[in-house]
C-alpha positions in Angstrom: 42.3 -73.2 -90.8 41.5 -73.0 -87.1 40.3 -76.6 -87.1 43.4 -77.8 -89.0 45.7 -76.1 -86.5 43.7 -77.2 -83.5 43.9 -80.8 -84.8 47.6 -80.5 -85.4 48.1 -79.2 -81.9 45.9 -81.8 -80.2 46.6 -84.9 -82.3 50.1 -84.5 -83.8 52.2 -82.0 -82.0 53.5 -84.3 -79.3 54.4 -87.0 -81.7 56.3 -84.5 -83.9 58.2 -83.4 -80.8 59.0 -87.0 -79.9 60.2 -87.8 -83.5 62.5 -84.7 -83.5 63.9 -85.4 -80.0 67.3 -86.6 -81.2 67.7 -83.9 -83.9 68.8 -80.3 -83.7 65.1 -79.5 -83.7 64.2 -81.0 -80.4 61.4 -79.2 -78.6 64.1 -77.4 -76.5 65.6 -75.8 -79.6 64.9 -72.1 -80.1 63.3 -72.8 -83.5 60.9 -75.4 -82.1 60.1 -73.3 -79.0 59.2 -70.5 -81.3 57.0 -72.8 -83.4 55.4 -74.2 -80.3 54.6 -70.7 -79.1 53.1 -69.7 -82.4 50.9 -72.9 -82.6 49.6 -72.3 -79.1 48.9 -68.7 -79.9 47.0 -69.6 -83.1 45.2 -72.8 -82.0 45.2 -73.3 -78.2 41.7 -72.4 -76.9 40.7 -70.8 -73.6 37.6 -71.5 -71.6 35.6 -69.7 -74.3 37.1 -71.9 -77.0 38.9 -69.0 -78.6 42.6 -69.0 -79.4 44.4 -65.9 -78.1 45.2 -64.7 -81.6 41.4 -64.5 -82.4 40.3 -62.5 -79.4 40.3 -59.3 -81.3 38.3 -60.8 -84.2 35.7 -62.3 -81.9 35.4 -59.0 -80.2 34.7 -57.3 -83.6 32.2 -60.0 -84.5 30.3 -59.3 -81.2 30.0 -55.6 -81.8 27.0 -53.9 -83.5 27.2 -52.3 -85.8 30.0 -54.4 -87.2 33.1 -52.9 -88.8 33.6 -55.3 -91.7 36.9 -53.8 -92.7 38.4 -54.6 -89.3 36.9 -58.1 -89.4 38.3 -58.8 -92.8 41.7 -57.4 -91.7 41.8 -59.7 -88.6 40.7 -62.7 -90.7 43.5 -62.1 -93.2 46.0 -61.6 -90.5 45.1 -64.9 -88.9 45.4 -66.7 -92.2 48.8 -65.1 -92.9 50.2 -65.9 -89.5 48.9 -69.5 -89.8 50.5 -69.8 -93.3 53.8 -68.5 -91.9 53.7 -71.1 -89.1 52.8 -74.0 -91.5 55.5 -73.1 -94.0 58.1 -72.8 -91.2 57.0 -76.2 -89.8 57.1 -77.7 -93.3 60.7 -76.4 -93.8 61.8 -78.0 -90.5 60.2 -81.4 -91.3 61.7 -81.3 -94.9 65.1 -80.4 -93.5 65.0 -83.2 -90.9 64.0 -85.7 -93.5 66.8 -84.6 -95.8 69.6 -84.3 -93.2 68.8 -87.0 -90.6 68.8 -90.1 -92.8 69.9 -92.5 -90.0 67.1 -91.9 -87.6 65.0 -94.9 -86.4 62.3 -96.2 -88.7 59.5 -95.2 -86.4 60.6 -91.6 -86.2 61.2 -91.5 -89.9 57.6 -92.7 -90.5 56.2 -90.1 -88.0 58.1 -87.4 -89.8 56.9 -88.5 -93.2 53.3 -88.8 -92.0 53.4 -85.4 -90.5 55.2 -83.8 -93.4 52.4 -85.1 -95.7 49.8 -83.9 -93.3 51.2 -80.4 -93.0 51.7 -80.3 -96.8 48.0 -81.2 -97.2 47.0 -78.3 -95.0 49.2 -75.9 -96.9 47.8 -77.2 -100.2 44.2 -77.2 -99.1 44.4 -73.6 -98.0 46.6 -72.6 -100.9 49.2 -70.9 -98.7 52.4 -72.4 -100.1 53.8 -69.0 -101.1 53.2 -67.3 -97.8 56.6 -67.5 -96.2 58.4 -65.1 -93.8 61.1 -63.0 -95.4 64.4 -64.0 -93.9 
């Protein structure tokens, strides 16, 4: 999951932002600012190559004796938050595809490609049903 999110951040996030520029989901919108913040919290690494969200888990893994209950809790929490993020992003991309039918072909292709990519991650990790309650 970390690898998929890191790849999304590094290789695709900028192009998603560019494709959404002329929609209500531009990177300056509150929804996209929130998604950007979540993605950086889940996937952006520091000098130790650890995303901020995983500091506590890494700390637990470095302790001896290990508390496997806490490790498992932190792992599940990461997967849950990543699933929430991915499903929220999927919703945004699906909505843009459905509502903005007159966007340029290049942006449409970018949205379609990234929608397929995010759906693939959601499917691979079987987190389709993990959505925030509204």
